[in-house]
One Martini backbone bead per residue (centre of mass of N, CA, C, O) as a GRO file, in nm:
protein
   89
    1MET     BB    1   0.436  -1.002  -2.517
    2PHE     BB    2   0.386  -1.024  -2.196
    3ARG     BB    3   0.171  -1.009  -1.930
    4SER     BB    4   0.390  -1.173  -1.742
    5PRO     BB    5   0.694  -1.179  -1.580
    6ARG     BB    6   0.682  -1.468  -1.468
    7LEU     BB    7   0.761  -1.620  -1.730
    8LEU     BB    8   1.055  -1.524  -1.728
    9VAL     BB    9   1.131  -1.639  -1.457
   10ALA     BB   10   1.058  -1.933  -1.519
   11ALA     BB   11   1.247  -1.970  -1.754
   12ARG     BB   12   1.513  -1.905  -1.604
   13VAL     BB   13   1.492  -2.128  -1.393
   14LEU     BB   14   1.467  -2.368  -1.595
   15ALA     BB   15   1.758  -2.294  -1.720
   16GLY     BB   16   1.957  -2.229  -1.472
   17LEU     BB   17   1.941  -1.916  -1.420
   18ASN     BB   18   2.048  -1.616  -1.344
   19GLN     BB   19   2.030  -1.288  -1.398
   20SER     BB   20   2.328  -1.250  -1.491
   21GLN     BB   21   2.336  -1.468  -1.698
   22LEU     BB   22   2.106  -1.383  -1.883
   23ALA     BB   23   2.201  -1.097  -1.938
   24ASN     BB   24   2.471  -1.182  -2.067
   25ALA     BB   25   2.350  -1.369  -2.294
   26ALA     BB   26   2.168  -1.112  -2.407
   27GLY     BB   27   2.305  -0.821  -2.373
   28VAL     BB   28   2.212  -0.715  -2.087
   29ALA     BB   29   2.132  -0.555  -1.822
   30VAL     BB   30   2.044  -0.639  -1.505
   31SER     BB   31   1.855  -0.399  -1.456
   32VAL     BB   32   1.669  -0.466  -1.696
   33LEU     BB   33   1.582  -0.750  -1.607
   34GLN     BB   34   1.465  -0.665  -1.336
   35ALA     BB   35   1.247  -0.473  -1.437
   36ILE     BB   36   1.097  -0.683  -1.606
   37GLU     BB   37   1.045  -0.898  -1.371
   38GLN     BB   38   0.892  -0.652  -1.191
   39GLY     BB   39   0.716  -0.469  -1.402
   40ARG     BB   40   0.884  -0.176  -1.460
   41SER     BB   41   0.896  -0.263  -1.776
   42ASP     BB   42   0.889  -0.182  -2.130
   43PRO     BB   43   1.030  -0.345  -2.356
   44LYS     BB   44   1.199  -0.397  -2.608
   45LEU     BB   45   1.191  -0.610  -2.855
   46SER     BB   46   1.502  -0.669  -2.872
   47THR     BB   47   1.521  -0.758  -2.584
   48MET     BB   48   1.324  -0.990  -2.579
   49LEU     BB   49   1.465  -1.152  -2.810
   50ALA     BB   50   1.730  -1.192  -2.662
   51LEU     BB   51   1.610  -1.355  -2.429
   52VAL     BB   52   1.480  -1.572  -2.586
   53ASP     BB   53   1.738  -1.673  -2.728
   54ALA     BB   54   1.891  -1.746  -2.462
   55LEU     BB   55   1.681  -1.956  -2.370
   56LYS     BB   56   1.678  -2.141  -2.621
   57ALA     BB   57   1.984  -2.217  -2.603
   58ARG     BB   58   1.878  -2.385  -2.321
   59GLY     BB   59   1.575  -2.520  -2.383
   60VAL     BB   60   1.389  -2.254  -2.363
   61MET     BB   61   1.045  -2.162  -2.414
   62LEU     BB   62   0.819  -1.907  -2.500
   63ALA     BB   63   0.468  -1.898  -2.477
   64PRO     BB   64   0.241  -1.716  -2.607
   65GLU     BB   65  -0.022  -1.514  -2.564
   66THR     BB   66  -0.371  -1.540  -2.592
   67GLU     BB   67  -0.708  -1.520  -2.576
   68ARG     BB   68  -0.711  -1.861  -2.530
   69VAL     BB   69  -0.403  -1.864  -2.417
   70ALA     BB   70  -0.188  -1.923  -2.189
   71GLY     BB   71   0.105  -1.879  -2.113
   72GLY     BB   72   0.440  -2.034  -2.138
   73VAL     BB   73   0.670  -2.309  -2.087
   74LEU     BB   74   0.930  -2.470  -2.281
   75VAL     BB   75   1.094  -2.772  -2.265
   76MET     BB   76   1.386  -2.892  -2.395
   77LYS     BB   77   1.430  -3.254  -2.432
   78ASP     BB   78   1.599  -3.450  -2.624
   79SER     BB   79   1.433  -3.346  -2.888
   80GLN     BB   80   1.196  -3.300  -2.691
   81THR     BB   81   0.878  -3.179  -2.588
   82GLU     BB   82   0.811  -3.025  -2.277
   83ALA     BB   83   0.548  -2.920  -2.114
   84VAL     BB   84   0.562  -2.619  -1.899
   85TRP     BB   85   0.314  -2.463  -1.732
   86ARG     BB   86   0.286  -2.109  -1.664
   87SER     BB   87   0.095  -1.901  -1.525
   88GLY     BB   88   0.035  -1.546  -1.556
   89THR     BB   89  -0.207  -1.534  -1.315
   0.00000   0.00000   0.00000
């Protein structure tokens, strides 16, 4: 889904969550989240969707990478979108 686990870390930090809080909100084990963030795991789609949904509930969205656009993190603020791009490379 994302080429770099750093995007997930950036999104989590911008959401103001530690690993335990995000894992709990997404219903996954902390060890699973740690493995994903460290690039040691190729997570199931359902796991990534749960993490994305938990972040989105806190106003942070992950922008997927394409061949032309580097992925990034969008921060939702007062019903307006402020783009905060974090390169995955």
